[in-house]
C-alpha positions as CSV (number, residue, x, y, z in Angstrom):
1,T,142.2,104.9,106.6
2,R,144.5,103.1,104.2
3,A,144.3,100.0,106.4
4,R,140.6,99.6,105.7
5,N,141.3,99.8,102.0
6,R,144.0,97.2,102.3
7,L,141.8,94.8,104.3
8,T,139.8,94.2,101.1
9,T,142.9,93.4,99.2
10,P,145.2,90.4,99.8
11,A,146.9,91.6,103.0
12,T,149.3,88.6,103.0
13,L,152.3,90.8,102.2
14,T,150.9,94.0,103.8
15,L,150.1,92.3,107.1
16,P,152.8,94.2,109.0
17,E,151.7,97.5,107.4
18,I,148.1,97.0,108.5
19,A,149.2,96.1,112.0
20,A,151.3,99.2,112.2
21,S,148.4,101.3,110.9
22,G,146.1,99.9,113.5
23,L,148.6,100.6,116.3
24,T,148.7,104.3,115.4
C-alpha cells in the first residue's frame, strides 16, 4: 500500500524499498 504512495514521490532513493514492497 505504501509502495503506491511512494510511486508518486521521487522514488530515486526509495527504489529498493518499493522493490521490496512489491515482492511481498
